[in-house]
N, C-alpha and C positions, 0 to 999 in steps of 0.2 A: 540887279534883282532878276532872278530866273522866272520863267513862265509860271511855274507852280506857285510861287509866293504872290506874284502879281495878281493871280486869278483865283486865289484860294477863298476869299471872302465872297465875291460874286458867285463863284462855283457852288459854295456851301448854301447860299441863299437860294439859288435856283433849285439845287438838289432838294433842299428841305421844303421849299415850296411845292414841288412835285410831290414829295412824299405826303405832305399835308392833304393835297388834293386827292392823291391815291387813297389815303385813309378815309377821308370824307366820303368819296365815292363808293368805296367798299362798304362802308356802314350803310350808306343810303340804298345801296342794291340789295342788302340784306340777304334773304334766302334765295333770291333770283340769281346769285352769283353761281357760276359753274365754269369749269374749264372748256367745256364743249358747248357749242351754241344750243340752247334750248329757250323755249317760250313759256315761262310760268306765268309772268305777268310783265306789263309794259311799265317800267319806271320812268316817270317823266317829270319829277319834282327835284327840288335842290339842285346840285350841279347838272343833274340829267336834264334839267329844263333848258340848258344852254348848250351842253355838249352830249352827244349820243354815246360816246365811248370815252368817258373821262379817265378810266382806269388805264387805258392804252396811251392816251395823251400824257397822263401824269408819269407813266413809266418812261416815256421818251424825254420828258422834261428832267427827270432824275438822271438819265444817262447824259444828257447835255450838261447838266450841273456837274457830274462826275468828270465829264471831259474837260470842264473849266478848272476843277479842282485838282484833278490828278495830272501830273505832268507826263502823260502817256498819250499815245495815239489810240490805244485800245478801246476806250469808251466811244471815240468817234467811229470806229469800225463797228462797234455794237449797234450804234444808232443807225449807221448805214445798212446794216443787215436787218435790223428789226423793224425799221419803218415800213418796208414793203410787206413784211410778215404781218404787221399789225393791220395794214390796209386789207390785206386778203381776209384775215379773221373778221374785221369789220364787215366786210361784203357778205361773208357767209352768215354772219349774225343777222344782217339786214334781211337777207332772204328768209331766214327763219322767222324773224319778227313779221315780216310782211305776210307770210303765209298764215301766221297765227292771228294777227291783228288787223290786216288789210288796210282799209282807208285810214283807221285810227293811227297806225304806224306811219303811213305816208304823210299824213298831216304833221306828225311829230317830226319826221325828217325834214320837212320843208321849213320848220321853225327853229331847227338846231344846226350846230356845226359838228362836223366829223362825228 
């Protein structure tokens, strides 16, 4: 049995789990979603009560699922390239949110992951 068949089901489960997380996070973020960091409101409920950047996390989970599902090294390269990019984006967003919400954002940061 080749790698693709052996990992297809786990890869699909991981991928679709990430997709569900991405969709839920996107809906919960609502009108606060933007491609560039901006501070319209601080979303701290739902999945955002546990993870500050669930859309970024979900995207990486989907890429990891694809890496298990697709018998290719390309999804692993995508993960290796995009993880540092997402960390940089998260840091930029954190600066914008800190500037806009101050201690409220810092308290939120302390009780959440990434």
